[in-house]
C-alpha positions as a Markdown table, in Angstrom:
| # | Residue | x | y | z |
|---|---|---|---|---|
| 1 | Lys | 41.4 | 43.7 | 109.1 |
| 2 | Val | 42.9 | 46.8 | 110.7 |
| 3 | Leu | 43.3 | 46.0 | 114.4 |
| 4 | Phe | 45.2 | 49.1 | 115.5 |
| 5 | Lys | 46.7 | 52.1 | 113.7 |
| 6 | Asn | 49.5 | 50.9 | 111.4 |
| 7 | Tyr | 48.7 | 47.3 | 112.1 |
| 8 | Arg | 46.8 | 45.1 | 109.7 |
| 9 | Val | 46.2 | 41.4 | 109.7 |
| 10 | Asn | 44.4 | 39.1 | 107.2 |
| 11 | Leu | 43.5 | 35.6 | 108.1 |
| 12 | Leu | 42.4 | 32.8 | 105.7 |
| 13 | Ala | 41.3 | 29.3 | 106.5 |
| 14 | Gly | 40.3 | 26.8 | 103.8 |
| 15 | Tyr | 39.4 | 23.2 | 103.1 |
| 16 | Thr | 39.6 | 21.5 | 99.7 |
| 17 | Glu | 38.9 | 18.0 | 98.5 |
| 18 | Gln | 39.4 | 16.3 | 95.1 |
| 19 | Asn | 38.1 | 12.9 | 94.1 |
| 20 | Ser | 38.6 | 11.2 | 90.8 |
| 21 | Phe | 37.0 | 7.9 | 89.6 |
| 22 | Ser | 37.4 | 6.5 | 86.1 |
| 23 | Thr | 36.3 | 3.2 | 84.5 |
| 24 | Asn | 36.5 | 1.8 | 80.9 |
| 25 | Ile | 35.7 | -1.3 | 79.0 |
| 26 | Ser | 36.8 | -2.4 | 75.6 |
| 27 | Gly | 36.5 | -5.3 | 73.2 |
| 28 | Ser | 37.9 | -6.5 | 69.9 |
| 29 | Arg | 37.6 | -9.3 | 67.4 |
| 30 | Arg | 38.9 | -10.4 | 64.0 |
| 31 | Asp | 37.8 | -12.1 | 60.8 |
| 32 | Phe | 34.5 | -10.4 | 60.0 |
| 33 | Pro | 32.5 | -11.4 | 56.9 |
| 34 | Ser | 32.4 | -7.7 | 55.8 |
| 35 | Asn | 33.6 | -4.3 | 56.8 |
| 36 | Asp | 30.0 | -3.2 | 56.8 |
| 37 | Ile | 29.2 | -5.4 | 59.8 |
| 38 | Gln | 30.5 | -3.7 | 62.9 |
| 39 | Val | 29.2 | -6.0 | 65.6 |
| 40 | Leu | 31.6 | -8.0 | 67.7 |
| 41 | Ser | 29.6 | -11.2 | 67.7 |
| 42 | Ala | 29.7 | -11.3 | 63.9 |
| 43 | Gly | 33.4 | -12.0 | 63.9 |
| 44 | Thr | 34.8 | -15.5 | 63.9 |
| 45 | Gly | 38.4 | -15.0 | 64.8 |
| 46 | Val | 40.4 | -14.2 | 67.9 |
| 47 | Phe | 38.6 | -11.9 | 70.4 |
| 48 | Ser | 39.5 | -10.0 | 73.5 |
| 49 | Ile | 37.8 | -8.0 | 76.2 |
| 50 | Ala | 39.3 | -5.7 | 78.8 |
| 51 | Gly | 38.2 | -3.3 | 81.5 |
| 52 | Asn | 39.6 | -1.5 | 84.4 |
| 53 | Glu | 38.8 | 1.3 | 86.9 |
| 54 | Ser | 40.9 | 3.5 | 89.1 |
| 55 | Glu | 40.2 | 6.1 | 91.9 |
| 56 | Trp | 42.2 | 8.6 | 93.9 |
| 57 | Ala | 41.5 | 11.4 | 96.4 |
| 58 | Leu | 43.3 | 14.4 | 97.9 |
| 59 | Arg | 42.1 | 16.3 | 101.0 |
| 60 | Ser | 43.7 | 19.5 | 102.2 |
| 61 | Phe | 43.4 | 21.8 | 105.2 |
| 62 | Leu | 45.1 | 25.2 | 104.9 |
| 63 | Gly | 45.5 | 28.4 | 106.8 |
| 64 | Arg | 47.3 | 31.7 | 106.2 |
| 65 | Ala | 48.0 | 34.9 | 108.1 |
| 66 | Asn | 49.3 | 38.1 | 106.6 |
| 67 | Ile | 50.6 | 40.8 | 109.0 |
| 68 | Thr | 51.7 | 44.3 | 108.0 |
| 69 | Leu | 53.3 | 46.8 | 110.5 |
| 70 | Phe | 53.6 | 50.4 | 109.5 |
| 71 | Asp | 53.6 | 49.5 | 105.8 |
| 72 | Lys | 57.3 | 48.5 | 106.4 |
| 73 | Tyr | 57.4 | 45.1 | 108.0 |
| 74 | Leu | 55.6 | 42.1 | 106.4 |
| 75 | Val | 55.0 | 38.7 | 107.8 |
| 76 | Thr | 53.2 | 35.8 | 106.0 |
| 77 | Ala | 52.7 | 32.5 | 107.7 |
| 78 | Thr | 51.0 | 29.5 | 106.2 |
| 79 | Ile | 50.3 | 25.9 | 107.1 |
| 80 | Arg | 48.9 | 23.0 | 105.0 |
| 81 | Arg | 47.9 | 19.5 | 106.0 |
| 82 | Asp | 47.4 | 17.3 | 102.9 |
| 83 | Gly | 46.1 | 13.8 | 102.8 |
| 84 | Ser | 46.5 | 11.5 | 99.7 |
| 85 | Ser | 45.0 | 8.1 | 99.0 |
| 86 | Arg | 48.2 | 7.1 | 97.2 |
| 87 | Phe | 49.9 | 6.5 | 100.6 |
| 88 | Gly | 49.0 | 3.9 | 103.2 |
| 89 | Ser | 46.8 | 4.8 | 106.2 |
| 90 | Ser | 49.8 | 5.3 | 108.6 |
| 91 | Asn | 51.5 | 7.9 | 106.3 |
| 92 | Arg | 48.5 | 9.4 | 104.5 |
| 93 | Tyr | 48.8 | 12.9 | 105.8 |
| 94 | Gly | 51.7 | 15.4 | 105.8 |
| 95 | Asn | 52.1 | 18.9 | 107.3 |
| 96 | Phe | 53.8 | 21.6 | 105.3 |
| 97 | Pro | 54.4 | 25.0 | 107.0 |
| 98 | Ser | 56.0 | 28.2 | 105.5 |
| 99 | Leu | 57.1 | 31.6 | 106.7 |
| 100 | Ala | 58.0 | 34.7 | 104.7 |
| 101 | Leu | 59.4 | 38.1 | 105.9 |
| 102 | Gly | 59.7 | 41.3 | 104.1 |
| 103 | Trp | 61.1 | 44.8 | 104.9 |
| 104 | Asn | 60.1 | 47.8 | 102.8 |
| 105 | Ile | 63.3 | 49.8 | 103.4 |
| 106 | Asp | 62.0 | 52.6 | 101.0 |
| 107 | Gln | 59.4 | 53.4 | 103.7 |
| 108 | Glu | 61.9 | 54.2 | 106.3 |
| 109 | Asn | 62.5 | 57.9 | 107.1 |
| 110 | Phe | 66.0 | 58.0 | 105.7 |
| 111 | Leu | 64.8 | 56.8 | 102.2 |
| 112 | Lys | 61.2 | 57.9 | 102.1 |
| 113 | Asp | 61.8 | 61.1 | 100.2 |
| 114 | Ser | 64.6 | 59.8 | 98.0 |
| 115 | Lys | 64.3 | 60.9 | 94.4 |
| 116 | Met | 66.7 | 58.2 | 93.2 |
| 117 | Ile | 65.3 | 55.1 | 95.0 |
| 118 | Ser | 61.7 | 54.4 | 94.2 |
| 119 | Gly | 61.5 | 51.1 | 96.0 |
| 120 | Leu | 63.8 | 48.9 | 98.0 |
| 121 | Lys | 62.7 | 45.6 | 99.7 |
| 122 | Leu | 64.5 | 42.8 | 101.4 |
| 123 | Arg | 62.9 | 39.4 | 101.4 |
| 124 | Ala | 63.5 | 36.1 | 103.3 |
| 125 | Ser | 61.4 | 32.9 | 103.3 |
| 126 | Trp | 61.4 | 29.3 | 104.4 |
| 127 | Gly | 58.8 | 26.7 | 103.5 |
| 128 | Gln | 58.0 | 23.1 | 102.8 |
| 129 | Leu | 55.9 | 21.5 | 100.1 |
| 130 | Gly | 54.8 | 17.9 | 99.6 |
| 131 | Asn | 54.8 | 15.7 | 96.5 |
| 132 | Gln | 52.5 | 12.7 | 95.8 |
| 133 | Asp | 53.1 | 12.3 | 92.1 |
| 134 | Ile | 53.2 | 8.5 | 91.8 |
| 135 | Gly | 50.7 | 5.9 | 90.5 |
| 136 | Asn | 47.4 | 5.5 | 92.3 |
| 137 | Tyr | 48.2 | 2.1 | 93.8 |
| 138 | Ser | 52.0 | 2.3 | 94.2 |
| 139 | Asn | 51.7 | 1.4 | 97.9 |
| 140 | Gln | 50.1 | -1.9 | 97.0 |
| 141 | Thr | 51.4 | -5.0 | 95.2 |
| 142 | Val | 49.5 | -5.3 | 91.9 |
| 143 | Val | 48.4 | -8.8 | 90.7 |
| 144 | Ser | 47.3 | -9.5 | 87.1 |
| 145 | Thr | 44.9 | -12.4 | 86.3 |
| 146 | Asn | 45.3 | -12.1 | 82.6 |
| 147 | Ser | 48.2 | -14.5 | 82.3 |
| 148 | Arg | 48.2 | -18.1 | 81.2 |
| 149 | Tyr | 50.5 | -21.0 | 82.2 |
| 150 | Phe | 51.2 | -24.3 | 80.4 |
| 151 | Phe | 51.0 | -27.6 | 82.3 |
| 152 | Gly | 52.4 | -30.2 | 80.0 |
| 153 | Ala | 52.3 | -29.9 | 76.3 |
| 154 | Asp | 48.7 | -28.9 | 75.8 |
| 155 | Ala | 47.2 | -28.0 | 79.2 |
| 156 | Leu | 46.7 | -24.2 | 79.3 |
| 157 | Ala | 45.5 | -22.9 | 82.7 |
| 158 | Pro | 44.6 | -19.4 | 84.0 |
| 159 | Ala | 47.3 | -17.8 | 86.2 |
| 160 | Ala | 47.8 | -14.8 | 88.5 |
| 161 | Val | 51.1 | -12.9 | 88.2 |
| 162 | Val | 52.6 | -10.1 | 90.3 |
| 163 | Asn | 53.1 | -7.2 | 88.0 |
| 164 | Thr | 54.6 | -4.6 | 90.3 |
| 165 | Leu | 55.7 | -4.7 | 93.9 |
| 166 | Gly | 54.1 | -2.3 | 96.4 |
| 167 | Asn | 55.4 | -0.5 | 99.4 |
| 168 | Pro | 52.9 | 0.2 | 102.2 |
| 169 | Asn | 55.4 | 2.4 | 104.0 |
| 170 | Leu | 55.5 | 5.1 | 101.3 |
| 171 | Arg | 55.2 | 8.7 | 102.6 |
| 172 | Trp | 55.1 | 12.2 | 101.3 |
| 173 | Glu | 58.1 | 13.5 | 99.4 |
| 174 | Lys | 59.1 | 16.7 | 101.2 |
| 175 | Thr | 60.9 | 19.8 | 99.7 |
| 176 | Thr | 62.3 | 22.5 | 102.0 |
| 177 | Gln | 63.3 | 25.7 | 100.4 |
| 178 | Thr | 65.0 | 28.8 | 101.8 |
| 179 | Asn | 65.2 | 32.0 | 99.9 |
| 180 | Ile | 66.8 | 35.4 | 100.4 |
| 181 | Gly | 66.2 | 38.2 | 97.9 |
| 182 | Ile | 66.2 | 41.9 | 97.2 |
| 183 | Asp | 64.0 | 44.1 | 95.0 |
| 184 | Leu | 65.2 | 47.5 | 93.9 |
| 185 | Ser | 63.7 | 50.2 | 91.6 |
| 186 | Leu | 65.2 | 53.5 | 90.6 |
| 187 | Leu | 64.1 | 56.8 | 89.0 |
| 188 | Gln | 60.3 | 56.3 | 89.4 |
| 189 | Asn | 60.5 | 52.6 | 88.6 |
| 190 | Lys | 62.2 | 53.1 | 85.3 |
| 191 | Ile | 65.0 | 50.8 | 86.3 |
| 192 | Thr | 64.3 | 47.6 | 88.3 |
| 193 | Phe | 66.6 | 45.0 | 89.7 |
| 194 | Thr | 65.9 | 41.7 | 91.5 |
| 195 | Ala | 68.3 | 39.2 | 93.0 |
| 196 | Asp | 67.6 | 35.9 | 94.7 |
| 197 | Tyr | 69.7 | 33.2 | 96.4 |
| 198 | Trp | 67.9 | 30.0 | 97.2 |
| 199 | Val | 68.6 | 26.5 | 98.5 |
| 200 | Lys | 66.1 | 23.7 | 97.9 |
| 201 | Asn | 66.5 | 20.3 | 99.7 |
| 202 | Thr | 64.2 | 17.4 | 98.8 |
| 203 | Asp | 64.0 | 14.5 | 101.2 |
| 204 | Gly | 62.3 | 11.2 | 100.7 |
| 205 | Val | 62.3 | 11.5 | 96.9 |
| 206 | Leu | 59.8 | 9.0 | 95.5 |
| 207 | Val | 61.7 | 6.8 | 93.0 |
| 208 | Arg | 61.2 | 3.3 | 91.6 |
| 209 | Thr | 64.5 | 1.6 | 92.6 |
| 210 | Pro | 65.9 | -1.0 | 90.2 |
| 211 | Ile | 65.9 | -4.6 | 91.3 |
| 212 | Ser | 67.8 | -7.7 | 90.1 |
| 213 | Thr | 66.2 | -9.5 | 87.2 |
| 214 | Val | 67.0 | -12.8 | 89.1 |
| 215 | Ser | 63.8 | -11.9 | 91.2 |
| 216 | Gly | 61.7 | -12.6 | 88.1 |
| 217 | Phe | 60.7 | -9.0 | 87.6 |
| 218 | Ala | 61.9 | -6.5 | 85.0 |
| 219 | Arg | 64.7 | -4.3 | 86.3 |
| 220 | Asp | 62.5 | -1.2 | 86.3 |
| 221 | Ser | 59.5 | -2.9 | 88.1 |
| 222 | Gly | 60.8 | -2.5 | 91.7 |
| 223 | Pro | 58.7 | -0.9 | 94.3 |
| 224 | Phe | 58.6 | 2.9 | 94.8 |
| 225 | Gln | 60.6 | 4.0 | 97.8 |
| 226 | Asn | 61.4 | 7.3 | 99.6 |
| 227 | Ala | 64.9 | 6.5 | 98.7 |
| 228 | Ala | 66.7 | 9.7 | 97.7 |
| 229 | Glu | 67.8 | 13.1 | 98.9 |
| 230 | Leu | 68.6 | 16.0 | 96.6 |
| 231 | Glu | 70.1 | 19.4 | 97.0 |
| 232 | Asn | 69.6 | 22.3 | 94.5 |
| 233 | Lys | 70.9 | 25.8 | 95.0 |
| 234 | Gly | 71.2 | 28.8 | 92.8 |
| 235 | Leu | 71.4 | 32.5 | 92.1 |
| 236 | Glu | 69.0 | 34.5 | 89.9 |
| 237 | Phe | 69.3 | 38.1 | 88.7 |
| 238 | Leu | 66.8 | 40.2 | 86.7 |
| 239 | Leu | 67.5 | 43.7 | 85.4 |
| 240 | Gly | 64.9 | 45.8 | 83.6 |
| 241 | Tyr | 64.3 | 49.3 | 82.1 |
| 242 | Arg | 61.1 | 50.9 | 81.0 |
| 243 | Gly | 60.8 | 54.2 | 79.1 |
| 244 | Gly | 59.0 | 56.0 | 76.3 |
| 245 | Ser | 57.8 | 59.2 | 74.8 |
| 246 | Gly | 54.2 | 60.1 | 74.3 |
| 247 | Glu | 52.3 | 57.1 | 73.0 |
| 248 | Phe | 55.4 | 55.1 | 72.3 |
| 249 | Lys | 56.4 | 52.8 | 75.2 |
| 250 | Tyr | 59.2 | 50.3 | 75.4 |
| 251 | Gly | 60.9 | 48.0 | 77.9 |
| 252 | Val | 64.0 | 45.7 | 78.0 |
| 253 | Asn | 64.9 | 43.0 | 80.4 |
| 254 | Ala | 67.9 | 40.8 | 81.0 |
| 255 | Asn | 68.1 | 37.7 | 83.3 |
| 256 | Leu | 70.9 | 35.5 | 84.5 |
| 257 | Ser | 70.7 | 32.4 | 86.7 |
| 258 | Ser | 72.9 | 29.6 | 87.8 |
| 259 | Val | 71.8 | 26.3 | 89.5 |
| 260 | Arg | 73.9 | 23.6 | 91.1 |
| 261 | Asn | 72.4 | 20.1 | 91.6 |
| 262 | Lys | 73.8 | 17.3 | 93.8 |
| 263 | Val | 72.5 | 13.9 | 94.9 |
| 264 | Ile | 73.0 | 13.7 | 98.7 |
| 265 | Ser | 71.7 | 10.1 | 99.2 |
| 266 | Leu | 70.0 | 7.3 | 97.4 |
| 267 | Gly | 68.9 | 5.5 | 100.6 |
| 268 | Ser | 70.5 | 2.8 | 102.7 |
| 269 | Gly | 70.3 | 0.0 | 100.1 |
| 270 | Thr | 71.1 | 1.7 | 96.8 |
| 271 | Ser | 74.2 | 3.7 | 95.9 |
| 272 | Ile | 73.8 | 3.9 | 92.1 |
| 273 | Ile | 70.9 | 4.1 | 89.8 |
| 274 | Asn | 71.7 | 3.4 | 86.1 |
| 275 | Leu | 69.1 | 5.1 | 84.0 |
| 276 | Val | 69.7 | 3.3 | 80.7 |
| 277 | Glu | 70.9 | -0.1 | 81.8 |
| 278 | Asn | 68.1 | -2.7 | 82.2 |
| 279 | Val | 66.9 | -5.9 | 80.6 |
| 280 | Tyr | 66.1 | -4.2 | 77.3 |
| 281 | Tyr | 69.3 | -2.2 | 76.7 |
| 282 | Ser | 73.0 | -2.8 | 77.0 |
| 283 | Gly | 75.4 | -0.1 | 78.2 |
| 284 | Thr | 74.9 | 2.8 | 80.5 |
| 285 | Phe | 75.0 | 6.5 | 79.3 |
| 286 | Val | 73.8 | 8.4 | 82.4 |
| 287 | Arg | 73.6 | 7.4 | 86.0 |
| 288 | Thr | 72.8 | 8.9 | 89.4 |
| 289 | Met | 74.9 | 8.4 | 92.5 |
| 290 | Pro | 75.6 | 10.3 | 95.8 |
| 291 | Gly | 78.0 | 13.3 | 95.6 |
| 292 | Leu | 77.5 | 14.0 | 91.9 |
| 293 | Pro | 74.8 | 15.8 | 89.8 |
| 294 | Met | 71.7 | 13.8 | 89.1 |
| 295 | Ser | 71.8 | 11.9 | 85.8 |
| 296 | His | 75.4 | 12.8 | 85.1 |
| 297 | Phe | 77.0 | 11.4 | 81.9 |
| 298 | Tyr | 78.8 | 8.1 | 82.4 |
| 299 | Gly | 81.2 | 6.5 | 79.9 |
| 300 | His | 84.8 | 6.3 | 78.7 |
| 301 | Val | 87.2 | 9.2 | 78.7 |
| 302 | Ser | 88.7 | 10.1 | 75.2 |
| 303 | Asp | 92.4 | 10.6 | 75.0 |
| 304 | Gly | 92.9 | 11.7 | 71.4 |
| 305 | Ile | 93.0 | 9.8 | 68.1 |
| 306 | Phe | 95.1 | 6.8 | 67.2 |
| 307 | Gln | 97.4 | 7.9 | 64.4 |
| 308 | Thr | 99.4 | 4.7 | 63.7 |
| 309 | Gln | 99.3 | 1.0 | 64.5 |
| 310 | Ala | 102.4 | 1.5 | 66.6 |
| 311 | Glu | 100.3 | 3.8 | 68.9 |
| 312 | Ile | 97.7 | 1.1 | 69.2 |
| 313 | Asn | 100.3 | -1.5 | 70.1 |
| 314 | Ala | 101.8 | 0.7 | 72.8 |
| 315 | His | 98.4 | 1.6 | 74.3 |
| 316 | Ala | 96.3 | -0.5 | 76.7 |
| 317 | Thr | 94.4 | -3.2 | 74.8 |
| 318 | Gln | 91.4 | -1.6 | 73.1 |
| 319 | Val | 89.5 | -4.3 | 71.2 |
| 320 | Gly | 88.9 | -3.5 | 67.5 |
| 321 | Ala | 90.9 | -0.3 | 67.5 |
| 322 | Lys | 92.6 | 0.9 | 64.3 |
| 323 | Pro | 94.3 | 4.1 | 63.1 |
| 324 | Gly | 91.7 | 7.0 | 63.1 |
| 325 | Asp | 89.7 | 5.6 | 66.0 |
| 326 | Val | 89.2 | 7.4 | 69.3 |
| 327 | Arg | 91.7 | 6.4 | 72.0 |
| 328 | Phe | 90.2 | 5.9 | 75.4 |
| 329 | Lys | 91.9 | 6.1 | 78.8 |
| 330 | Asp | 92.7 | 3.0 | 80.8 |
| 331 | Ile | 91.3 | 4.4 | 84.0 |
| 332 | Asn | 92.0 | 1.5 | 86.4 |
| 333 | Gly | 95.4 | 0.8 | 84.9 |
| 334 | Asp | 94.8 | -2.9 | 84.2 |
| 335 | Gly | 96.2 | -2.8 | 80.7 |
| 336 | Lys | 92.9 | -3.0 | 78.9 |
| 337 | Val | 90.0 | -0.7 | 78.0 |
| 338 | Asp | 86.7 | -2.2 | 79.0 |
| 339 | Ala | 83.4 | -1.4 | 80.9 |
| 340 | Asn | 85.4 | -1.1 | 84.1 |
| 341 | Asp | 87.1 | 2.0 | 82.8 |
| 342 | Arg | 83.9 | 4.0 | 82.5 |
| 343 | Thr | 83.6 | 7.1 | 84.8 |
| 344 | Asn | 81.8 | 10.4 | 85.3 |
| 345 | Ile | 82.4 | 12.4 | 82.1 |
| 346 | Gly | 80.2 | 15.4 | 82.5 |
| 347 | Asp | 77.4 | 17.4 | 84.2 |
| 348 | Pro | 74.1 | 17.4 | 82.2 |
| 349 | Trp | 73.1 | 20.8 | 83.8 |
| 350 | Pro | 74.3 | 24.0 | 82.3 |
| 351 | Asp | 76.7 | 26.2 | 84.3 |
| 352 | Phe | 74.3 | 29.1 | 83.8 |
| 353 | Asp | 71.6 | 30.4 | 81.6 |
| 354 | Tyr | 70.7 | 33.9 | 80.5 |
| 355 | Gly | 68.1 | 35.6 | 78.4 |
| 356 | Phe | 66.8 | 38.9 | 77.0 |
| 357 | Ala | 63.3 | 40.3 | 76.4 |
| 358 | Ala | 62.1 | 43.4 | 74.8 |
| 359 | Asp | 58.7 | 44.9 | 74.1 |
| 360 | Ala | 57.4 | 48.1 | 72.5 |
| 361 | Ser | 54.0 | 49.5 | 71.9 |
| 362 | Tyr | 52.6 | 52.4 | 69.9 |
| 363 | Lys | 48.9 | 53.3 | 69.9 |
| 364 | Gly | 47.2 | 50.0 | 69.0 |
| 365 | Phe | 50.3 | 48.1 | 68.0 |
| 366 | Asp | 52.7 | 46.1 | 70.1 |
| 367 | Met | 55.8 | 43.9 | 69.6 |
| 368 | Asn | 57.6 | 41.4 | 71.9 |
| 369 | Met | 60.9 | 39.5 | 71.6 |
| 370 | Ile | 62.4 | 36.8 | 73.8 |
| 371 | Ser | 65.8 | 35.2 | 73.6 |
| 372 | Gln | 67.1 | 32.4 | 75.9 |
| 373 | His | 70.6 | 31.0 | 76.0 |
| 374 | Phe | 72.5 | 28.4 | 78.0 |
| 375 | Gly | 76.1 | 28.1 | 79.2 |
| 376 | Ser | 78.4 | 25.1 | 78.9 |
| 377 | Tyr | 77.3 | 21.5 | 79.5 |
| 378 | Gly | 79.3 | 18.4 | 80.2 |
| 379 | Val | 82.0 | 19.7 | 82.5 |
| 380 | Pro | 82.8 | 17.0 | 85.1 |
């Protein structure tokens, strides 16, 4: 709505609600007299029946205000209040505000009549978003009644077993992002350029933390916790050109981006999460710990190839080594190469990625091409 000359404001208020309920039942049996008889009660062998149901709900209140002054200065403010059934009653709701500012510099008097610059805009924004992407009942301890327990040699009795541990104190995972950018277009929008720098911090990351198998649970059956804090920051650039003659039109674009990822914290009780070391596997190939990229490569550091038996004898003890094998460094200097010599051996995230895109059209025909590439991986 136009309140005054050169002053416009648009207001929006909303309410949304989502509910989901599902239920299923199944049964099976073996040893039927014929494949033509497809009735469970006709079987004489082992049978089983199963059934379950689940439910979740999400409720949101939202508001937004867009303000424009003199077609130059832009302000957008939003607020969300989201409630999820996946959290306990004390932490069910979260508030997530955001603010965005824009300045159309091309509308200023000193650029308004420029033949070179078609558009120039500075942008800055700050905002928060929530995440509730976990199981429907992760805040509760789940008990299964499908188990059986032997008392003596032949006495089989029904039993109840805790499958997963719950955490009633779970709360919304919150991501805060700050962005600064510029949009530039030249020569009647034939040439376009966009640049962005952003920082995204995620607090209270919802992760299932490993627990000791001495507890009686599988290593990966620990409760969900708001146990991590991550930082991501990066630069993004986009350059484009559009041209043509008559009915022939074409465009080319190039993009370049670089992202840096770092784990700030894994909570007060956990300093390392090994992603491939649990009761089912031996050895760790990637792990996550504070101060390093998430899921960095973890292992032994190679130090060349053993050429002769004399080299093997002069090196720290490396069990099973023979000429032609990879020589690994004795990181801790104890005279032997073992699991204690593993260390960070690389970053799984590329240093940068870049791409190209092109399109062309003539009358009723068009063509598109996209190419994407990545920089180096694995540099510690």
